[in-house]
C-alpha positions in Angstrom: -10.3 -17.8 25.8 -9.5 -17.2 22.1 -7.0 -14.9 20.6 -9.9 -12.9 19.0 -11.8 -12.5 22.5 -8.6 -11.3 24.2 -7.9 -8.7 21.3 -11.5 -7.7 21.7 -11.2 -7.3 25.4 -7.9 -5.4 25.3 -9.0 -3.2 22.7 -12.5 -2.6 24.2 -11.9 1.0 25.7 -10.8 2.2 22.3 -13.4 0.5 20.4 -15.9 2.4 22.7 -14.4 5.7 22.3 -13.8 5.2 18.4 -17.4 3.9 17.8 -18.9 6.7 20.2 -17.3 9.5 18.5 -18.2 10.4 14.8 -15.5 13.0 14.9 -12.8 10.5 15.8 -14.1 7.7 13.5 -14.3 10.1 10.8 -11.0 11.4 11.3 -9.1 8.1 11.5 -11.0 7.0 8.2 -10.2 10.2 6.4 -6.4 9.7 7.4 -6.8 6.2 6.2 -8.4 7.1 2.9 -6.0 10.2 2.6 -2.7 8.1 3.0 -4.0 5.5 0.6 -4.9 8.2 -1.9 -1.6 9.8 -1.6 0.5 6.8 -1.6 -1.4 4.9 -4.1 -1.8 8.2 -6.4 2.0 8.7 -6.6 2.6 4.9 -7.1 0.0 4.7 -9.9 1.2 7.8 -11.7 4.8 6.3 -11.4 3.5 2.8 -12.6 1.8 4.5 -15.5 5.0 6.6 -16.4 7.4 3.3 -16.1 4.9 1.3 -18.6 4.8 4.4 -21.2 8.5 4.7 -21.1 10.3 2.6 -23.7 13.9 0.9 -22.7 15.9 2.3 -25.4 15.8 6.0 -24.5 18.6 6.4 -22.0 18.0 10.1 -21.2 14.3 9.6 -20.6 15.2 6.5 -18.4 17.6 8.6 -16.2 15.1 11.3 -15.8 12.5 8.5 -15.1 14.7 6.9 -12.4 15.1 10.4 -10.7 11.5 10.9 -10.6 10.9 7.3 -9.3 13.5 8.1 -6.3 11.6 11.3 -5.8 8.3 9.7 -5.0 9.4 7.0 -2.7 9.0 9.3 0.4 5.6 10.5 -0.1 4.5 6.9 -1.1 6.3 5.6 2.4 4.7 8.6 4.3 1.1 7.7 2.9 1.7 4.0 3.5 2.7 4.7 7.1 -0.6 6.9 7.7 -2.6 4.0 6.1 -1.1 1.4 8.4 -1.4 3.5 11.5 -5.0 4.5 10.9 -5.7 0.8 9.8 -4.4 -0.5 13.0 -6.6 2.0 14.8 -9.6 1.0 12.8 -8.7 -2.8 13.4 -8.7 -2.2 17.1 -12.0 -0.7 16.9 -13.7 -3.7 15.4 -11.4 -6.8 16.2 -14.4 -9.0 17.0 -15.7 -8.9 13.2 -12.4 -8.2 11.4 -9.9 -10.7 13.2 -11.9 -13.8 12.1 -12.8 -12.4 8.7 -11.2 -14.4 5.6 -11.9 -11.2 3.6 -9.7 -9.1 6.0 -6.8 -11.6 5.8 -6.9 -11.7 2.0 -6.7 -7.9 2.1 -3.8 -7.9 4.4 -2.4 -10.7 2.2 -2.6 -8.2 -0.8 -1.2 -5.4 1.1 2.0 -7.7 2.1 2.3 -8.4 -1.7 2.1 -4.5 -2.4 4.9 -3.9 -0.1 7.0 -6.9 -1.1 6.4 -5.7 -4.8 7.6 -2.1 -3.8 10.8 -3.5 -2.5 11.3 -5.4 -5.7 10.6 -2.5 -7.8 12.9 -0.4 -5.7 15.8 -3.1 -6.5 15.0 -3.1 -10.1 15.3 0.8 -9.9 18.5 0.6 -7.8 19.9 -1.8 -10.4 19.4 0.5 -13.3 20.6 3.5 -11.5 23.8 1.6 -10.4 24.4 -0.4 -13.6 24.3 -3.7 -11.6 23.4 -6.6 -13.6 21.7 -6.6 -17.0 20.0 -3.4 -17.7 17.5 -5.1 -20.1 17.0 -7.4 -17.1 16.3 -4.8 -14.6 14.2 -2.9 -17.1 12.0 -5.9 -17.4 11.7 -6.4 -13.6 10.8 -2.8 -13.1 8.0 -3.0 -15.6 6.7 -6.2 -14.1 6.7 -4.6 -10.7 4.8 -1.6 -12.2 2.2 -3.8 -13.6 2.1 -5.9 -10.6 1.8 -2.6 -8.4 -1.2 -1.3 -10.5 -3.0 -4.7 -9.7 -2.0 -4.8 -6.1 -3.2 -1.2 -5.5 -6.7 -1.6 -7.0 -7.0 -5.0 -5.5 -6.4 -3.5 -2.0 -8.9 -1.0 -2.7 -11.5 -3.6 -4.0 -10.9 -5.7 -0.8 -11.1 -2.7 1.6 -14.5 -1.8 -0.2 -15.8 -5.4 0.2 -14.9 -5.3 3.9 -17.2 -2.3 4.3 -20.1 -4.2 2.8 -19.4 -7.5 4.6 
């Protein structure tokens, strides 16, 4: 028995419930998209602000670092909503998603997005605490903001492609 068939068998009661209830599947899809919209919206706005800000204006940088710190919580909440609802959606369709290369590429992009978020926070923390070279930390923050934009849009593209596959 393969891992996919075991997962499909274990998740079968949930899959039946999910697939037989438009209200349930719509609600979970809504939570998934709302979490993505909230987390991605805050992150993209912050990335844009980071990329627009020039490194020489210390007052603006300090204010921006405060704004970045304030958005971490809503981004994490949105990501947790997306993760939880995504796991429920996966459990409802393990047979087609688990063997899908596209699904695993999307999971890879999401993993890169999370790792990039950690690197972004580290650069932000280095700037706030004065650890290391400020110029280097600023470059890392801007690189992470650029990567973040690409990864957010890439995950949406791959998720959309999964719906069409």
